[in-house]
Structures are given as C-alpha cells and as structure tokens.
N, C-alpha and C positions, 0 to 999 in steps of 0.2 A: 452368475453371473459375472465373475474373472475366465471361466475354463475355455476359451476359443484364444484370448489377449493371453494370458498365461504362456498357455499349450506354443506360441507363439516365441513368446520370451524363452521360453526351457530351451527350443531350438536355439535361441542365438547365444543362451548362457551355453552350451555344448560346443557349439561352433569356434566360441572366444576361447573356451579353454582347451583346445584342441588348437588352435593358432599358438595359444600362449606357450603351448609347449614344441610348439615348430622352432629352431634353430636359430633360423632365418628372421624369427620376431624377434629374439633375446641381441641379433645384432646393431636393430633400430629402435634406440633409446625412443621417439617419437611414438613409433606405435607402438612398444610397447610400455609405454605411461596411456596413450587412451585406452590400449587394451584393456588395461591392469584395472581402469577406471571405473568403467565398461561395466566387468568382471566382476566386480567389487555390486554396484546397485544393481545388477542380475539376480547374480548369489542371494543378498538380502531377499528378493522377490521369490524366489526358485524354491531358498528354507521354508519361507513364511508358506507357502505354498502347501508345500511336502506334510507342513507341523496341521494346519486345517483341511489335509486328506484323513490325517492318521487321526483329529476330532473327531471331525464327522464321523470315520468308521464307529467310536469311540460311543458317540450317539447313537447310533444305529445297534453297534451290540450293546448298550444297558436297554435302551428301551425293552428289544426284546428279551431279557434278563429277566426287568422288571417284572414284566407279564406274568413270569413263572417265578419267582420270588416268592417270599411269604416272611409276614413277623419282620425280628430284627433283620432278617437278611434283604429286606426290602427298602426297608427304609436305607440300608448300607449303599446299594444300588441307589435308590435316587438322590441321596448325593452326589455318587460319583455321575450318574447322568448328568445334573445339572452346572457341575463343575466341569464338564465337559462340552453344554451348551456354549457358559459363560468364554471358554476357551476359543470355541468356533464363533461368537460373534467378538471377540478380543482381535482373533489371526483377523476379521474378515475387514474387518474397522482398519488395522493397521495395513493387511493388502491392500486396502481404497485408497490409504493417506502416500502407498509406496508407488502408486501407480497415477496419482497423480503429476501433472506436468511439472518439470524446476523453471520455480522462477530466478532468472538471475535474480531480482533485485531484492531477493528475500536474505536480510539479514544487513540493510543499506541504510546508512542514515538519511534522511528523508529533509528536503529543503519544498518548507511551505510558502506560498505567492498568494496574501490576500490584498483583496481590492475591492473598495466601495461601487456598486454596481451603477443600479436604477433607484432613483429616490434622493439624490442634492443629499444634504448633510444627511439626512436619516439611513441610508447605504453606509455612508463612512462612521457613524456613530455604532452601527451593526458591524460593520468591519469591525471594528474595535473590539466587540462583544465577543465579536469571534478569535481572531486574533486572543485575547484573554484566556477562553475558554481552553484550546490547544494548550496553551503555557499550562494551566491546573494540571490539566489533563497528564502532560507531557510531567509536572513536578509529583503526580500521583506515582505515574508509571517511571518513578527515579531517572528518566531521560537529563541529559543536557540539553541549556537552548543557550545556540547562539544567535542571536540579532547581527541578522544582515544590514539590513537597512531599512530603516522606520519614517514615511510620510508622512507626517501630521497633517490634518485638517484645522481649521478655523475653530469649529465649535468642538474637541474635543475628541474628534475622529480619526480615523487614518485613511489619505486614501489610499495609500498601501504599506505592506509590511512583507517583508524575507526574513525569513527566519531559517536556523538548520538546528534538527534535532538528531542529538545520541542518544540514538540505543540500539540493543537489539532484535527488539521485536515493533521498531519505530516505520518500517515501511510493513511490513502486512499488515497494524492497524488501522494504517495511517492514508492506504493508496486511494480506496475508497472513497473519501471525503474530498477529491477534485469534483470540481463542479459546480451551479451555483445554489446557494444559499439562501431560503427566501424567509422573511418576519413580515409577523403581522403583529402589529401595539398602537399604544397611542403615542407618540411623541413629546419627548417633553413639552417643546415650543408650540404644541395640537391646546389650543385655546377651548374648543367644542369636543374637546376628549375624545375623538374619530378617529376611530383604528386606521391608521397607513400599511401599506405594503409596497417595503422595499428587497431589495437583494443586496447579496455580494459574490463575489466569487472565488473560488477558493483554486488552488494549482496544487497539484502533489509533484515531485518529481525525485527520483532516487539520486542521493550524494553518485557524483563520478569522479573514480582517482585520476591522480594525473597520466599514471599509464595507459590508461582505458579509452581515454579522447586525448590523441594527440591533434594538438594547436599549431599550426605552421605560424607563428613571431608575423608572417608577412600579411597573412590572411584577416589579420584584427587592425582597425582604425582608431587613437584612440585620444581622445579628448578628454583637454584638462579645464577645470573651470570652476567659479567662486560656490559652495554649498549658500544653500539657501531655505530659508524656517519659511511657514504658513503665511502664504501672501507674497510669497517672492523677495519677503527681505532677507538682504545679508546676512550670513553666522557665521563666519570664515572671513578674514582677512587675504586670503593665501589661496591659491587655485589647486584644492586639495578633493574638487569631487571628480568623476570618474566614471569617465562614457565610454564604452569598448561597445565598436562593433562587429560583429562576425561578418567578411565581407561576404564569403560563399555562402551564407545561407540569412543573413540580414538580418540576423541576432542580436539585440541589440541591449546592453546591461549597465543601469548606473549605479554609481556607490556614493556616497559623500557625508554617511553617517562619522565616518572616522577623521581626527585634525591634521592626518598624514595621508597623501596621498599614494604609497605607498603599499601602508593598512587597505584605503579607500580601494584600489587597485586587485591585492590578494581577491577582499569578496565576490572581486564584480568576477573573477575568470572560476571563483570557488560556482558561481552559479550560473554561468555561462559555459561552463563543463557537465553541470547539470542538466542545463538546459539542451545540450547538443546529445546528450547521452538519450532521451526523451524522444530525440528527433530520430535519432538513429534506430533506437530498438522500433520506435511506430514504423520507423520506413522497412524495417525488417518485416515486421509485422501486416506491410503492406497498408499501411493506412494509418501515414502520419499526420497531416490534416486532420483527419475525420475525429482520430485520437484525442488529438487538444480541441479541437470544436467541441467532442464527445465532455472532456469534461469542465472547461471553461463558458463553454455555450456565447450566447448570446449578452448574457444578464440579466433576461428577460425575466418577469415577473414567473411566465407562464413556460418558463428555460431553468426546471428546478428537480433537484434531486431529493431536500429538504425542505421543512417548514417550522417555524419555531413559533408558536403561535403564545402570547403572553397572556391571553385572559382566561384563555382556557388551561392554561401550564403545561401546552402540546407539547412536543416534536413527532411529528413525521417523516418517515423517509420510504421517498412513494416509491423506489427499487423494489422493495422488499416488502413494503404496505404494512411496516411496524410504525405502529403507533402508542408512546407513549407518555403516562400524565405526569412528568416528574420532569418538566423543563430546566425549572430549578433547580435540579439535579444535576442534570448537563450541561447548563452553565456554569458551572460550579470546578464542572470538569469529568466530571464521571462519564464516559463515553463508551465502556465495556461493554454493557448490553449491546447499544448500538452497532459497535465496531465484530464484535461477538458474531451477533447474526450477521452483519458482513461477508464475512470470513466464513462461517456456514454456508452461505447462501451460493458463493464461490465455490466453495468446492462439492458444492450438490451439481450446480449444474459442469464442474468440470469431470467429476466420476458418469452423469449424463451425456459428455461430449458438448459439450452445449458451446464451452469453454476448452479453447486448446491451448493456449500458452498466458504468460502476466501478458496483464492490460496494458 
C-alpha cells in the first residue's frame, strides 16, 4: 500500500542527497538547513522501506523452505518465519506513522476554554463538571494546570473557564475535545425527577510562543476596569481587570482573576496569541471560520460531539460511534480510552488520505 508513494519519496531522497553534495548548496546556509532536515525525514522512511522489503523477502523464502523442512528443522524454520512476519508488521506500522502529515501543534501546551451553553444554570453546572474532569485528567497525566480565568455563576457553576495545560502530550490528547458536549441528567433543582438536556462548549487552542505570533502594540486596544464577581458585584477596589481587543481581527480577551493589572494583561496576551495562532492555522487550511464553528458550534443540543448520560452511566462519542458505560470513571478523569480511540481514528483517516493535515 506504500509502494507508489515511497517510490516517489525515494526519488526525492536521491535528488536531495545529490543537491547536498553540490558546493553551491554548501555556501547557502538556509538552503543547506532545509535540505538537511528534509534529507533526515526522507532517509528514515527510505531506510525503513528497505528493511521492510528485506523482511518481506525473508518471509517468502522462509515459507518456501518451510514446505520442504521436517522435524527440528521445520520448527526452527517456523520460528524464523514468525519473526520475519512480526518484523513486516512492525515496519509497516512504522512506515505508516512516518508517512502521516506532520502536525505543527504536536508537543505544544494547550489552552482550553469551557462555557455553559444551552440550559441555563444546569448548563453552567455541567460546564464546571467538564472543567473538573479535565483537571483530574491532567493530574493523572502529571500535567501542570494554570488557571487563566474563571467566571463563576451564581449556583456553583461556571459561565466560563480558561486554563492552560502544560504537558508533552497535552495537544495530541485533547485536540479532539473541542466542540459541544451534551449532558442528560436530573438537575439538583428538579423536583419531579425529570431528565434535562443541557450543553457546554469546549474550545481547544495550541499555546503560541511570542516569537510565532508577532503582535503590533498599535493593533491593540486595552481597557481596564474593576473586577466583578457573580451577580456583578465588585470584588476589587482598583482597576485591575483587563480587556484586550486585537483591532485587525476583532478578537477580544478579558482577564480579571489576578489582583494585578500586569498579571491580568500577561494572561490575556497568552490567550490572545493562542487564538490568533489557531486562526492563522485555520486560514492557511482555507477553513478558518468553519474550523472554529466546527469546534464550538452554536451550543445547541443537537450540535454535539459527545453525550454524558447519568442515568445509564454512559458516555457516547458520536464522531467515532464509541459508547462506554463508565461515565463515573470518565468524569473522575479517566479519559484515556476516549482519547486513544480518537487519536487512532485520526491516524486511520490520515492513512486513508481522508485528512491531509492538522485540524
């Protein structure tokens, strides 16, 4: 299944190798750097392909010899064939991974934004459940969590929470969590025991370094105001809250959790850079507005990626038709089965050519 594609890559590898030997290339540091990087990538694929071809040949020869062998020799030959077959499977898997599109966000930290959507107070209460679920998952994965903003609602829910997760696998584990999450349960305030359906939205943003997103200070409108708590009451006597508007894009970020205006401004810039990076990546994929709407949607009950049903202790991911009857464990932070399945689905779609690059 790799033959045609790898044949073309091997031709490119040989061409790159020849260009690297050219004295003209050696005098161009930028070209030399780019070619060296590409040579390394292609070399890994080509070497694995040659190893795979040799292992396949070993399997063919071994099977032919197995038909003629007898006694102890037959058992020895059978073992060698099994080892060669295992090598073929391992190398095919490795080459498949090497041929996958390189996602520029792999290895990045993640900024998550969670908001109550449809369902009033119950939606905000569910938003807090998701907020705590991801924090528990982060603790299990030994990731560092940094709360950037938390806007509590009046009945112990949250209107919005924005937080940073720092970990090597944070992005690849959580990139598929963006979207509308639906809950079906009996609210605490429901006197007749009726099941209500509510939603919360989750947005996943790769953290951006300052050097990646150059922001002109002249493009920023910065407002300061006093922090407020649930119900609008003032919780600070100084103008420490910060609202930053990126004028070219209209992106707005507000922070008020810290008592220091400087700290709130720094946190707001972290989120702003992440949103601008995501927007730029989406633009380059020619799907900026559709991409973000695809994650957040409208928050409607029918616009969902996952359903959490308390009565049946069930969680269903609708994108991959996966249902687990262990909602209690999922809410306790055990998300590995879900994230593993979503990562495997993405990889399968990439290998099938259905997905060309990062989301």
